[in-house]
C-alpha positions in Angstrom: 16.5 15.1 2.5 15.1 11.4 3.2 18.3 8.6 3.0 16.9 6.9 0.4 17.3 9.9 -1.7 20.6 10.5 -1.7 22.9 9.8 -4.1 23.9 6.2 -4.9 26.8 4.8 -7.9 26.7 2.0 -10.3 29.2 -0.1 -9.9 31.2 0.6 -13.3 30.2 4.5 -13.9 32.8 3.7 -17.2 30.4 1.2 -18.5 26.8 1.7 -17.2 26.9 5.9 -17.7 23.3 5.9 -19.2 22.2 3.3 -16.3 23.4 6.0 -14.2 21.7 9.0 -15.5 18.3 7.2 -16.2 18.1 6.2 -12.8 18.9 9.7 -11.4 16.1 11.1 -13.2 13.7 12.8 -10.3 10.4 13.2 -12.3 9.4 9.4 -11.8 6.8 9.7 -15.0 8.7 11.7 -17.3 8.6 10.6 -21.1 8.8 12.2 -24.5 11.9 11.0 -27.2 14.6 12.3 -24.5 14.1 9.7 -21.8 13.2 7.0 -24.7 16.8 7.6 -25.7 18.6 7.3 -22.5 16.4 4.4 -22.2 17.2 2.6 -24.9 21.0 3.6 -24.3 20.9 2.1 -20.5 19.8 -1.6 -22.1 22.1 -1.7 -24.4 25.0 -1.2 -21.4 22.9 -3.8 -19.1 22.5 -6.0 -22.1 26.5 -5.8 -22.8 26.6 -5.8 -18.8 25.3 -8.8 -18.4 26.5 -10.5 -21.5 29.6 -10.4 -20.2 29.3 -11.4 -16.7 26.8 -14.3 -17.6 27.2 -16.9 -20.0 23.4 -18.2 -19.1 22.3 -14.7 -20.6 25.1 -14.2 -23.4 23.9 -17.3 -24.9 20.1 -16.0 -24.6 21.2 -12.6 -25.9 23.2 -13.9 -29.1 20.3 -15.8 -30.1 17.7 -12.7 -29.8 17.1 -11.1 -33.0 18.7 -7.8 -33.3 15.5 -6.2 -34.1 13.4 -6.6 -31.3 13.3 -3.4 -29.1 16.6 -2.7 -26.8 17.4 -6.7 -28.0 16.4 -8.5 -24.6 15.8 -12.0 -24.6 12.2 -13.1 -22.9 13.2 -14.7 -19.3 9.8 -16.1 -17.2 10.2 -14.8 -13.9 9.5 -18.7 -12.5 13.6 -19.4 -14.2 14.4 -18.3 -11.0 12.8 -20.4 -8.8 14.7 -23.1 -10.2 18.0 -21.6 -11.2 20.5 -19.4 -9.1 22.1 -16.7 -11.9 24.2 -14.1 -11.1 26.1 -11.4 -13.0 28.0 -10.2 -9.6 30.7 -12.4 -7.3 29.2 -13.9 -4.4 30.9 -11.7 -2.2 28.9 -8.7 -3.3 25.7 -9.8 -3.0 24.3 -7.4 0.0 20.8 -8.9 -0.4 19.5 -12.5 -0.8 15.1 -12.2 -1.1 12.8 -14.8 -1.6 9.3 -15.0 -3.4 6.5 -15.4 -1.4 4.7 -18.1 -3.5 2.6 -19.9 -1.0 3.4 -23.4 -2.7 5.7 -24.7 -4.5 9.7 -23.6 -5.1 10.0 -19.9 -4.7 12.3 -17.4 -6.3 15.8 -16.5 -5.5 16.8 -13.2 -6.4 20.0 -11.6 -5.1 21.1 -7.9 -5.1 24.5 -5.6 -4.9 24.4 -2.3 -3.1 23.3 -0.2 -6.3 20.3 -2.5 -7.4 18.9 -2.5 -4.0 19.6 0.8 -3.5 18.1 1.8 -6.5 14.9 0.1 -6.7 14.2 1.8 -3.3 15.0 5.6 -4.8 13.0 4.9 -7.3 9.7 3.8 -4.4 11.2 7.2 -2.3 10.7 9.2 -5.5 7.4 8.0 -6.2 6.0 8.9 -2.2 7.9 12.3 -2.7 5.7 13.2 -5.4 2.5 12.4 -3.4 3.9 13.7 -0.7 4.3 10.6 1.7 7.3 11.2 3.0 6.9 12.9 6.1 9.5 13.1 8.7 8.3 15.6 11.1 4.6 13.7 11.0 4.4 9.9 13.3 2.3 7.6 12.2 0.9 4.4 13.3 1.4 0.9 11.3 -0.1 -1.9 10.4 1.8 -4.0 8.4 -0.3 -7.2 6.4 2.9 -8.7 6.1 5.2 -11.1 8.1 6.2 -10.3 11.2 10.2 -10.5 11.2 11.9 -13.6 12.4 15.7 -14.5 11.9 15.5 -16.4 9.1 12.5 -14.4 7.4 14.0 -13.2 3.7 10.6 -12.8 1.7 10.8 -9.4 -0.5 7.6 -8.4 0.7 8.5 -8.5 4.3 11.2 -6.3 3.3 9.6 -4.1 1.2 7.1 -3.2 3.6 9.6 -2.7 6.7 11.4 -0.4 4.2 8.1 1.5 3.5 7.9 2.4 7.1 11.1 4.9 6.6 8.9 7.4 5.1 7.3 8.2 8.2 8.3 7.5 11.6 6.9 4.7 13.4 4.9 5.8 17.1 3.6 2.1 16.6 3.9 -1.1 14.1 1.0 -4.1 14.7 1.3 -6.8 12.4 -1.1 -8.9 10.7 1.0 -11.9 10.1 2.5 -12.9 13.8 5.6 -15.0 14.0 4.7 -18.4 16.1 8.0 -19.6 16.2 7.0 -22.5 13.6 6.0 -20.2 10.8 3.5 -17.3 10.8 -0.5 -17.1 11.1 -2.9 -14.1 10.3 -4.4 -13.0 13.8 -7.3 -11.0 12.5 -8.6 -9.9 16.5 -5.1 -8.6 16.9 -5.7 -6.8 13.7 -8.8 -5.4 14.6 -7.9 -4.3 18.2 -5.1 -2.4 16.6 -7.3 -0.3 14.3 -9.3 0.3 17.3 -6.7 1.3 19.3 -5.5 3.7 16.6 -8.5 5.2 15.9 -7.9 6.6 19.6 -4.9 8.3 18.9 -4.3 11.2 17.3 -1.2 9.8 14.9 -2.4 8.9 10.8 -2.6 5.3 10.3 -0.6 3.3 7.0 -2.0 0.3 6.2 0.6 -1.4 4.0 0.4 -5.2 2.6 -1.9 -8.4 1.0 -5.2 -6.8 0.8 -6.4 -10.1 1.7 -5.7 -9.9 4.9 -7.4 -6.6 4.9 -10.4 -7.8 3.6 -10.7 -10.2 5.9 -10.3 -7.7 8.8 -13.1 -5.3 7.6 -15.2 -9.1 7.2 -14.6 -9.5 11.3 -15.7 -6.1 12.1 -18.7 -6.7 10.3 -19.4 -10.3 11.7 -18.5 -8.7 15.0 -20.7 -5.8 14.5 -18.6 -3.3 15.0 -19.5 0.4 13.8 -17.8 1.8 11.5 -14.0 3.6 12.4 -13.0 6.7 11.3 -9.0 6.7 11.2 -7.3 10.3 11.8 -6.9 12.2 9.1 -3.6 12.1 6.4 -4.5 8.2 6.9 -2.8 6.0 4.1 -3.4 2.9 2.7 -0.9 1.3 0.3 -1.2 -2.5 -0.4 0.2 -4.9 -2.7 1.4 -8.4 -2.8 -2.4 -9.9 -4.4 -4.2 -12.6 -2.9 -1.5 -15.2 -2.4 -3.5 -18.4 -1.9 -7.2 -16.4 -1.3 -8.0 -15.9 -5.0 -11.1 -18.3 -4.5 -12.2 -15.2 -1.7 -11.1 -12.3 -3.8 -12.7 -9.4 -4.3 -12.7 -6.3 -7.2 -10.4 -3.8 -6.0 -13.6 -1.2 -6.2 -15.8 -3.1 -4.0 -12.4 -3.7 -1.1 -11.7 0.4 -1.4 -15.3 0.4 -1.0 -15.3 -1.0 2.3 -12.0 0.6 3.6 -14.1 4.0 2.9 -16.6 3.0 4.4 -15.4 0.5 7.5 -12.4 2.5 8.2 -13.1 6.1 7.2 -10.0 6.6 4.4 -10.7 8.1 1.4 -10.3 6.6 -1.8 -7.6 9.1 -3.1 -5.5 7.7 0.2 -6.1 3.8 -1.2 -3.6 2.8 -3.6 -2.7 -0.2 -4.9 0.9 -1.4 -6.3 2.4 -4.5 -8.6 5.5 -5.4 -7.9 7.9 -8.4 -7.4 10.9 -9.7 -6.4 12.3 -10.4 -10.2 11.4 -7.2 -11.2 11.7 -4.6 -8.2 10.9 -1.7 -10.1 7.5 -0.2 -8.4 4.2 0.3 -10.1 2.0 2.5 -7.6 -1.4 3.6 -8.9 -2.7 7.3 -9.5 -5.1 9.2 -8.2 -7.6 7.3 -10.8 -6.1 3.9 -9.7 -4.3 2.9 -12.7 -0.6 1.4 -12.7 1.0 3.6 -15.5 4.8 3.0 -16.0 7.7 4.9 -14.4 10.3 6.2 -16.2 12.4 3.6 -15.5 11.0 0.9 -17.0 8.9 -0.1 -20.3 6.1 -2.3 -20.4 5.0 -4.5 -23.2 1.9 -7.6 -23.4 3.2 -10.2 -25.3 0.9 -12.8 -26.8 0.2 -16.2 -24.6 0.3 -18.2 -28.4 3.4 -16.5 -29.9 4.9 -14.2 -27.7 4.7 -11.7 -30.2 3.6 -8.2 -29.1 -0.1 -7.3 -28.6 -1.6 -3.7 -29.1 -3.3 -1.8 -26.8 -6.0 -3.4 -24.8 -5.5 -6.8 -25.7 -4.4 -9.0 -22.8 -1.5 -11.3 -22.6 1.7 -12.2 -20.8 3.0 -8.9 -18.7 6.5 -8.1 -19.8 8.7 -5.9 -18.0 11.5 -3.9 -19.2 14.1 -2.0 -17.2 18.5 -1.8 -16.8 18.5 -0.8 -13.6 19.8 -4.5 -12.2 23.0 -5.3 -12.2 23.1 -8.1 -9.9 20.8 -10.8 -11.8 20.3 -10.4 -15.9 16.5 -9.5 -14.9 16.4 -7.0 -16.5 13.2 -8.1 -19.1 11.0 -10.7 -17.5 8.0 -12.1 -18.6 5.2 -12.8 -15.5 3.1 -15.1 -14.8 0.2 -12.6 -14.6 -2.2 -11.7 -17.5 -2.6 -8.2 -18.2 -3.3 -5.7 -20.7 -1.8 -2.1 -21.5 -3.4 1.1 -22.3 -2.1 4.8 -23.6 -1.2 7.1 -20.9 -3.9 9.9 -22.6 -6.5 7.1 -21.7 -6.3 7.7 -17.9 -7.5 11.3 -17.4 -4.8 11.7 -15.0 -1.8 13.9 -15.3 0.6 11.3 -15.8 1.3 10.4 -19.5 2.8 7.2 -18.8 1.1 4.1 -20.2 -0.9 2.0 -17.8 -1.9 -1.8 -17.5 -4.7 -3.8 -15.7 -3.9 -7.0 -14.6 -6.1 -9.9 -14.8 -4.5 -12.8 -12.8 -2.4 -15.7 -13.3 -2.0 -16.8 -16.7 -3.7 -20.2 -17.6 -4.8 -21.6 -14.0 -7.5 -22.3 -12.2 -7.4 -20.2 -8.8 -6.0 -22.4 -6.6 -2.9 -23.9 -8.9 0.4 -22.1 -8.9 1.4 -21.0 -12.0 3.8 -23.7 -12.3 2.2 -25.1 -15.6 1.8 -22.1 -17.2 5.3 -21.1 -16.5 7.2 -24.4 -18.1 4.7 -24.1 -21.3 5.9 -20.6 -21.9 9.7 -21.9 -21.0 9.1 -24.2 -23.3 8.0 -22.4 -26.1 11.0 -19.6 -25.2 14.0 -22.5 -26.1 
């Protein structure tokens, strides 16, 4: 068994039995009345846990209408950029991560053993379902993320390095190289790594920021290089958005087509993901490239004007709910992303849970951070 699938216990089994049961579910996309009932019970336990331990959350919870589903306060992700709020003693913090924003303040998130391990186990369950855990097959990794450095605690770097645990590494190349004073993108190093990997018999796993993968493909084309054919079984798992390169963003269909054309990886082996340091539940594309909600979370789209829930198909703020987290009162987070939700049957794949599409950051130009939009939302919530 992969160690990330091993059992892990909630901090207090007497107070969080339904949280334990929910996070122990092995089918990442199970859905039905029984799962809904279990989720609601787990959310009630999570709210009680944080209300008892966090004065910040308790004040929000007491002011939240009981009729709201799961009675969850709406906390914007940007709140965590300016405030450190914990529901555990500092000495119980096992991991401290920051968001990967390129400008402005970064979210500071803290994890106890249960929280980080349960989130990792969710990822492992989804990888297991897709057949991407291959302990007997070495792979070459090209990570479009940050080369490890002594002071680096970015959530994206932690995630990408963690994803290397699902297949043993023959070699690892990083796109964002540590220069001693920061990190710089190394396109020629990426091209050289891909050309080297093509000559070997091990599959290649490409993980991380889509922007830098696209820039590598552009550099290959500018250099006049012929298409590569990476070994069978190669896999691309993208995540983290375009991070400061929104002005050069291409649609994912174009990016996927370029990956297939220039690297020889078929479309079903290319998947995008969505996640954040404030909400570590993994959202990984299905065979039809849709981001379905796993059994451990619920997704709502909220009006940018009133914050009321919107019906399927309408665009609004992406609101993510999950009771897994015990370290920080972040079980109900409103993201700075505009998204729309669709029912599971609208996808056509075998998964029955609802799925969402991210349409970009809310109310901002391509070169601005979402601080203004976040401030306006927090003002409305107050």
